[in-house]
C-alpha positions in Angstrom: 126.7 242.1 92.3 130.7 243.4 93.4 130.6 243.9 97.4 128.7 241.2 97.9 131.7 238.7 96.1 134.1 240.8 97.8 132.6 239.4 101.2 132.4 236.1 99.9 135.7 236.0 99.9 136.3 237.4 102.9 138.4 235.2 106.2 135.3 235.2 108.7 133.3 232.4 107.6 130.0 234.2 109.2 130.8 237.0 106.5 131.2 234.4 103.6 128.4 232.2 104.5 126.1 234.7 104.9 127.3 236.6 101.3 127.3 233.2 99.7 123.4 232.7 100.9 122.6 236.5 99.5 123.9 235.4 96.1 121.9 232.1 95.9 119.0 234.8 96.7 120.2 237.2 93.8 120.3 234.1 91.7 116.4 233.2 92.3 115.3 236.7 92.5 116.8 237.6 89.1 115.9 233.9 87.5 119.6 232.9 87.2 119.9 229.1 87.4 123.2 228.5 89.4 125.6 230.8 90.8 128.2 230.1 87.5 125.3 232.1 85.3 125.2 234.7 87.6 129.0 235.3 87.5 129.6 234.6 83.9 126.6 236.5 82.6 128.2 239.5 84.7 131.9 238.6 84.5 132.5 242.0 82.1 131.1 243.9 84.6 133.1 242.0 87.1 136.1 242.5 85.6 136.2 245.7 84.9 135.9 246.9 88.3 138.6 244.0 89.5 140.8 245.7 87.2 140.2 249.6 87.6 140.7 248.8 91.6 143.7 246.4 91.2 145.7 249.8 90.3 144.4 251.8 94.0 145.5 248.6 95.8 145.9 251.0 98.8 142.7 252.0 98.9 140.8 248.9 97.5 143.0 246.0 99.2 140.2 244.0 98.9 139.9 243.3 95.1 141.7 239.7 94.7 139.2 238.9 97.1 136.3 239.1 93.9 138.5 237.5 91.3 138.7 234.4 94.2 135.4 234.1 94.6 134.7 234.3 91.0 137.0 231.7 89.9 136.0 229.4 92.8 132.4 229.3 91.6 132.5 229.3 87.5 134.2 226.9 85.1 136.2 227.2 82.3 134.3 229.3 80.4 135.2 232.1 82.5 139.2 231.8 81.6 139.1 234.3 78.8 137.7 236.8 80.0 139.5 237.2 83.3 143.6 236.5 81.3 144.4 240.4 81.3 143.0 240.5 85.2 144.9 237.6 86.6 148.2 239.2 84.3 147.1 242.4 86.0 147.4 240.3 89.6 150.9 238.6 88.5 152.2 242.6 87.9 150.7 243.8 91.1 152.1 240.9 92.9 155.4 242.2 91.7 155.5 245.1 92.7 154.1 244.4 96.4 156.1 240.9 97.6 156.0 241.8 100.9 152.4 244.1 101.4 149.9 242.2 100.1 151.9 238.3 99.0 149.3 237.0 101.2 146.4 238.0 99.2 147.6 237.5 96.4 148.7 233.8 97.1 145.1 233.6 97.7 144.1 234.0 94.2 146.8 232.2 92.6 145.9 229.1 94.6 142.0 229.8 93.6 143.6 229.7 89.6 146.0 227.1 90.3 142.8 224.9 91.5 140.6 226.0 89.1 143.2 225.1 86.0 143.7 221.7 87.3 139.8 221.1 88.0 139.2 222.4 84.6 141.9 221.0 82.2 143.5 218.3 84.7 144.1 215.0 83.3 142.8 212.3 85.3 145.1 209.3 86.8 143.2 207.2 85.1 144.5 209.0 81.2 148.1 208.9 82.1 149.6 206.1 80.3 151.9 203.1 81.9 155.5 203.3 81.7 155.4 200.4 79.1 153.7 202.7 77.0 155.5 205.1 74.6 154.8 209.0 74.8 151.5 208.5 72.6 149.8 206.0 74.5 150.9 202.7 71.7 152.1 199.8 73.2 155.4 198.5 72.0 155.1 195.5 69.1 156.7 192.3 69.8 158.9 192.7 67.2 160.3 195.9 69.0 160.8 193.8 72.3 162.5 190.9 70.6 164.8 193.7 69.1 165.4 195.4 72.1 166.3 192.0 74.1 168.7 190.7 71.0 170.7 193.3 71.0 170.6 193.8 75.1 172.4 190.1 74.9 174.5 191.1 71.7 176.2 194.1 73.5 176.5 192.2 77.0 178.5 189.6 75.5 180.3 192.3 73.2 181.1 194.1 76.7 182.8 190.7 78.4 184.6 189.9 75.4 182.7 187.0 73.9 182.4 187.6 70.5 182.0 184.5 68.3 180.6 183.8 65.0 177.1 182.5 66.2 176.6 186.3 67.1 177.6 187.6 64.0 174.5 185.7 62.4 172.2 186.7 65.5 173.2 190.1 64.7 172.7 189.9 61.2 169.0 188.1 61.9 168.6 191.0 64.3 169.0 193.4 61.6 166.8 191.6 58.7 163.6 193.3 60.4 164.3 196.6 59.2 163.6 199.4 62.4 161.2 202.2 62.0 162.4 205.1 60.6 162.9 207.9 63.2 160.2 210.7 62.3 161.3 214.0 61.6 160.9 216.4 65.0 157.8 218.4 64.8 157.4 221.8 66.2 155.7 220.5 69.5 158.6 218.9 70.1 161.1 221.5 69.7 159.3 223.7 71.6 157.4 226.0 68.7 154.5 225.7 69.0 152.7 228.2 72.2 151.7 227.2 75.0 147.6 227.2 75.7 146.8 229.7 77.8 145.7 227.7 80.8 149.1 226.3 80.7 151.2 229.7 79.9 149.1 231.2 83.4 150.5 228.7 85.5 154.1 228.5 83.7 153.6 232.4 84.6 152.4 231.7 88.5 155.8 229.0 88.6 158.1 231.6 87.8 156.8 234.0 90.5 156.9 231.1 93.5 159.9 230.2 92.9 161.2 233.8 94.1 158.8 233.2 97.0 160.1 230.3 98.4 162.6 231.8 100.1 160.0 234.5 101.6 160.5 234.7 105.7 157.2 234.4 106.4 156.2 230.7 107.4 152.8 231.0 106.2 153.9 232.1 102.9 156.4 229.6 102.2 153.7 226.9 103.1 150.9 228.5 100.6 153.8 228.9 97.6 154.4 225.1 97.8 151.0 224.5 97.5 150.3 226.5 94.9 153.8 225.1 93.4 151.9 221.6 93.4 149.3 222.8 91.3 151.0 224.5 88.7 153.2 221.2 88.0 150.0 219.3 87.5 148.5 221.5 85.1 151.8 221.6 83.4 152.3 218.2 83.2 151.1 217.5 79.8 153.3 220.1 78.4 156.8 218.5 79.3 159.2 220.3 77.5 158.0 223.6 79.5 158.0 221.4 82.8 161.3 219.9 82.9 163.0 223.1 83.1 161.3 224.9 85.2 161.2 222.2 87.5 165.2 222.9 87.3 164.7 226.2 87.8 162.6 225.3 90.7 165.3 222.9 92.3 167.7 224.7 94.0 164.6 226.4 96.3 163.0 223.4 97.0 166.2 221.6 97.8 166.8 224.3 100.5 162.8 223.8 102.2 163.3 220.3 102.2 166.9 220.0 104.3 167.1 223.7 106.3 163.0 224.2 107.0 160.8 224.1 109.5 159.5 220.5 109.6 156.1 221.8 108.3 157.8 223.2 105.7 159.5 220.1 105.1 156.2 217.9 105.0 154.5 220.1 102.5 158.0 220.4 100.3 158.6 216.4 100.5 154.7 216.6 99.3 155.9 218.7 96.0 158.7 216.5 95.7 156.6 213.5 94.9 154.4 215.6 92.5 157.3 216.4 90.7 158.5 212.8 90.3 155.5 211.5 89.4 155.1 214.2 86.1 158.8 214.6 85.3 160.1 210.9 85.8 163.8 210.4 85.7 164.6 213.6 84.7 164.9 214.7 88.6 167.0 211.0 89.4 170.8 212.2 89.3 169.9 215.4 91.8 167.5 213.8 94.0 170.5 210.9 94.8 172.8 213.7 95.2 170.6 216.3 96.9 167.8 214.6 98.7 168.1 211.7 99.3 171.2 211.1 101.5 169.5 213.7 103.9 166.5 211.6 104.1 168.0 208.6 105.1 170.5 210.2 107.5 167.1 212.2 109.3 165.2 208.7 109.2 168.5 207.3 110.7 168.2 209.5 113.7 164.8 209.8 114.6 164.7 205.7 114.8 165.9 205.6 118.2 163.7 208.0 119.5 160.5 206.5 117.8 161.2 202.9 118.5 161.1 204.2 122.2 158.2 206.6 121.9 154.2 206.0 123.3 151.5 206.6 121.9 151.7 210.4 122.1 154.2 210.6 119.7 152.2 209.5 116.7 151.0 213.4 117.3 154.0 214.8 116.7 155.0 216.6 113.7 157.9 214.6 113.8 156.2 211.5 113.4 154.2 212.8 110.6 156.8 213.8 108.8 158.6 210.4 109.0 155.7 208.5 108.5 155.4 210.8 105.1 158.6 209.8 103.7 158.9 206.2 105.1 155.1 206.1 102.8 156.3 208.2 100.3 159.9 206.9 99.6 159.2 203.9 97.5 157.1 205.3 94.9 159.3 208.5 94.5 162.3 205.9 93.8 159.9 204.1 91.4 158.9 207.4 89.4 162.4 208.1 89.6 163.2 204.9 88.0 166.5 204.5 91.1 165.9 200.2 90.4 170.0 200.0 90.0 
């Protein structure tokens, strides 16, 4: 089974498809209901082989392919069994950034894609902006207090203070404000992350360092992995926001001084970050990215205005289109209405 799974992760399509057909034949011959059952019920044997071969990468360079295939064709029940092996992959990546980075990034991408598939929150479950963190809509009394206080503070700021304002303020305070709740352990970041979120955080830390890799192909794959990491960490804002802070300088470099293909991919990551982090990135975006995006659009405008139909097939057009299509929702997510 191990060699067949290794071939199923081969880059050559003919080899991988033939190996997948062989796995289906093994399932039928051995009485397994699906390939997922085949992998899960033999995972202890497979994990042991992967772990041993990862320690001898010079002689067993394709060990990560087996893990890649397992992640793509299994479910969340596999995660506790492969956590230690994934840590071995991260350790091996730390020791061989140059020689095996492409191979390991492929595994990390499969891991993050699997975590999004297993634990990701559907967009329909994310509360709208008018709701609080627990998904509860503000009451009419709370809305009234907010607007009355806003009007009163505006008058005070303009110097228009009268007795009626004091009476209005007194009426405003008749409704007792809700008592602030004591900060919970989760709010203080004391509750440990779930295992899948901790894995996403560990992968994200490695990807931050790899964003400056000399290979364009590696940088593109790193950006793809980063986007998935942000999606997995989204429900855990206390951990996502500090990681976004650490990621920001490297991401700005990719947005402002890289190959257009990398800029296009980095802008996609930025849109995902803005959607998940909200106005946390507003000031940084306004200072570091927005002026350069605006100047780039202005400089490209004359060329695109005179361009013919062939221009729509160029990378410059695709980048310009992506920025124009994403800038509105990006500013909305960052709450830049003012």
